[in-house]
N, C-alpha and C positions, 0 to 999 in steps of 0.2 A: 441160797436155799434150795436150788435145784440140782446142785452138784451130785448129791447122793442119789437123787431120783434118776439122773442120767446114767449113773453107774449101775443102778439096780434094775432099770427098766427091762421088763421081759418083752421081747419082740416076737410077734407071730409073723412069720414070713411065708407067703405063698406065692411063688414065682412060677409062671408057666412059660417055658421057653424051649425053643429048639436050639440045636448047636450053633446055628448060624446067627442067632441074636443073643447068645449068652453074654457077649461083651456089652451089648446095649443094656441088658437087664442088670448086669453088675454096676454099670454106670448110673442107672436110675436108682438102684438100691443105695449107692453111695450118696447121691443127692438127697434122698429122703433122710438118711442117717445124719447128714451134715445140717439138716434143717432144725436140729435140736427138738425132736418130738416131745420130750418131757416138758421143756420150758414153754413150748408153744401149744401145749395141750392138744397135740395131734392125735386123732383117733384112728384114722385110716386114709390110705391113698391107693387109688386104682388107676392104672394106665392101660388103655385099650386102643389098639390101632387096627384098622381094616377088620373090625369085628372080633379080633383075637386079643386075649389078655396078655399083656407084656409084663406087668408087675403089679403086685398087690401086697400091701403090708398093713398090719393092724397092731395097735398098741393098747395095753391096759392103761386106763386113765379114769379120772373122775368125770362123771356126766350128770347133767341136770335136765330132765325132761321138761318140756314146756308145761307150765302150770304147777310144777313141783317147787317147793320151798327149799328143799335140801338136795345136795348132790350126793352121789353114791359111786363107789368104785365099780367099774365095769371092765370085764375082760372082752374087749371087742374082737369079733370074728367076722368072717365073710357073711354069715347069716344073722348078724345082730342088727335089729332095727335101730335106726338113728334118726333123731330129729332132723328134718330138712329145713325147718323154720321158713324163711321167705322163698326158698326154692318151691314151696307149695304154690306160690303165685304163678310161676311158670307152668305148673301142671294145670292150674285153673285156666290159663291161656289155651292150652291144648284142648281142654274140655269145651271151651267156647267155640273153637274151631270144629269140634265134633258136633256140637249143637247146630252150627251152621250147616254142616254136611247133611244132617238128618232133618233139616227144616224146622227145628224148634225155634230158631232165630232166623229172620229173613235178611237182616242187614245190621252191620255194626253201627250204622248211623241212626238206629232206632233209639228214641229217648228211653232212658232207664226206667222212668216212672211208668211208662206204658207197659212194662213187662213185670211190674211188681204189684202185688195185691196190698190192700190196706194202706194206701198212701194218702196222706191228707190232701185236701183241696188246695191248701196253701202251697204245698210242694208241687202239685200238679200244675198250678197256674203261675208260679214264679219263675225266676231265672233258672232254677234247678231243673225245670222241664227241658232245658236245652242241653243237659248233660246226657251224652250218648254212651253206648257201650264202648265205642272207640276212645272216648275221653278217659274212661276208667282204665282201659287197657294200656293207655300211654301215660297214666298218672298226670293227667291234665284236666281234671274235673273242675278246677277253680274253687273247690271247697276250702275253707279255712281249716288248716290241719297242721298240728305240731307233733312231729314224730322224730325221735332221735334213736341212734343205735344202742344207747344204754337202757332203753325201755324204762324211763323214769316213771314214778307213780303219777306224775302230772301230765304225762304225754297223752295225746288223744288216743293212741293205740291202747294204752293201759286202761284209760277211762272207758273206752269202747268195750274192751274185754270184760270189764266189771259191770257192764250194764245188762239189764234184763232183756234188752232187744238191741243187738249190735247194729243191724241194718237201720233200725229206726234212729239210733244215736247218730249214725253217719249222715243220714238225710236231714237231721236237725241242725247240722253245722251250717253256719252262715257262708254265703258266697264271698270270695275274696277277689276272684278274677273271672273274666269271661272264659267259659270252658274252651279248651283247646289252645289257649294262648301261652300257658306257662307250665313247666314241669314242676311238680311238688310230690315227693314220695308220700304215699297215702295208702296204708294197709286197709283202711276203711273202704276204699274203692273196690278192693278184691272181695271183701265181705259182701258188698252189694252184688258183685258178679256171681258169687256163690248163691245168693238169694235169688237172682234172676234165673240161674240154671235150675234151682229147685222149683221155681214157679213155672217155668215153661216146659220142663220135662215131667213134672208131677212126681218126682222122687227126690230124696235127699241127695246132696252133692256126692257123698261118699258112695252111695249105691250106683249113681250114674257113672262115677269114675271106675268103679269095679267092673260094671258091665261093659262099658264102651272103651276103656283104656287098659286097665290092669289085666283083665282076663285075656284079651287078645295078645298082650305082650307076655303072658305067662307069669305075671306078678301075683303071687299067692300070699306072700307074707308082708302085710302092711297094716298101717293103722292111721286113722285121721282123727286126731284128738278133738275133744269138745271143751267148751268153756266151763269154768267152775260155777259160773252163774248162768242158770237157764239151760244148761246142757246144749249149747249152740255149737254147731260145727265151726271150727276155726279155719275157714277157707284160706286165710292169708298166711298161716304159719303152722298149722297143726299136723301136716302130713309126716309120717315116719316110714322110711323105706330102708332097705339094705343098700350099700354102695353098689353092688352088682346090678340091682334093679334100677338104681339111678343111671347106671351106665346104659341100660336098655333104653331109657328115655333119651339119652344122648345119641344113641345109635339110630333111634327113630327119627330124630331131627336130621342127622346126617343123611339118612335114606329118604329124605323128602316126605316124611309122614307115612311111609310104607313099612309094613312088618309082615314077613312071610307071605308076600304077594298081595296083602290086603292094604288098601288105602285107608289108614286110620284117621289121619288129619288131612284135610284138603291141601293140595300143594300150594295153591295161590294164597291161602290164609297163612300157612306156615312160613312161606317166603316173606310175607309182609311182617309176620311176627318177629322174625330174626333180622329184620332190616331196620336201620335207624329211622325212627319216626320223629323223634324229638331229642334234644340234648339233655343229658342227665348230669350226675356228679362227675367230677374230674373232667376228663376229655371223653368220657364214655357216651355212647348213644343208648337210646331206649326204644325197643320195638313194642310188641304187645306182651308186656310183662317179662321180656327177655332183655338182657343187657348186651351191648355190642362194644367191641374195642379192638385195638391193634397192639400186638407186641412186636417190637423192633429187635431183631436178632441178627447180628453180623451184617448190618446194613440192609436187611430185608424185612418187609412188613408182613406179619402173619395175622390176618383178621381172626378174631375169636367171637364166639357167642357164649353167654354164660347165664346160668341161674345161680343166684347168690342168696345166702341166708345168714342170719345173725350167728355169731360165734365162729365164723370161718367156714361155714358149709359152702361148697362150691361144686358146680357141674360145668366144666369147660368143654367146649366143642370147637375144634379147629378144622373147618371143612377142607382146606387145601392139603391137609395131611391125613384126612379121614381118621381123626384122633379124638378120643374122649378121655378126659381126666376128671376123676372124682376125688374130692378132698372132704373129709369130715373132721371136725375139731370141737373143742369144748370151751371156747373163749366167749361164752354167752354174756352179752350185756357189757363187755369190756368197752370202755369209752375210747373214742378216737381211733387212730389208724391201727392200733394193736388188735382190734377186733377182726379185721379182714386182711390186713397187709401181709402177715406171715403166709397165709394161703395164696395170696396173689404172687408173692415172691417164689414160693415153692412151685407154683404152676409155671412161671416163666423159666425157672431153672430146668424143670422137667421138659418143657417145650423145647428149650435150647438143645438138650441132649437128643431129643427125637429128631429135631431138624438136622443136627450134625450126623446122626446115624442114617437118616433117610437120604442125605446128600440131595435134598430137594432142589437146590439151586444148581 
């Protein structure tokens, strides 16, 4: 069914290259083409090294924004906003670091209920009182939570999004484990972090993000979507950015939280964020809402850091190569490995080419 689409797909290519890296750009371009963009619903790929754009390609494809029931054809370009889905979580992590910088939060070991308003006495006095910001950042709150990549109607994520009070829904979940003992992916924990930020800063999450993160980075074109019920900001999945602005986030991480000479995110917090704090899916690690892993290429290991979102959204950072790779796609809610695996494979292929060209070893 995809054969005709492959033949007819119109590709927008924007390659920035000097003569000395033209061969590398051509190789990267060939890898992207070979990844079968039409079949894998690829929307965009950006490769940036040493702060310079190496390769950028966009594809017309169907898209379905978070909260929309129908998909629509979109002619993706460099300035097209795209759902980041759970990459939003990694942005919330940066905002927690900024709140620490400015004294809104004194410690990651502060109980969450101490930072929230209108919390029931039962929640304040039970085991939930021992849930700290650190537990939410590492997905180890201990709350009972069922969430799968297909976003089924019965998942806790969906039920939370359909509730009139998302933070309240999360806090009402029963405890399953002692906090800090087991990893369990939980979007509700990030909703709580968003509520904490709103509580301690006195402003909505999106306004705090605009003032303290987006404006300093020169990010002007963005959106943070709200829920269909109650107009609640979707801290866990609602951020929309362009691929180039996602690359700015990656460069901020590479530069230890500094941008144009300004320390945006504290170095110590950022280093802990992108360091394995607990084991996660596969052989990946999990920091503070950032994933960590290693790609083995030609007998060498290349550690990476990543923010990942439903449908194949990826922001990969490879510190040893000063490399950022952004991938956007439309495989939303596809069950099983096909949701994210094509993006992972494309990243590894692109990384292999950069390693080869850089002659890093």
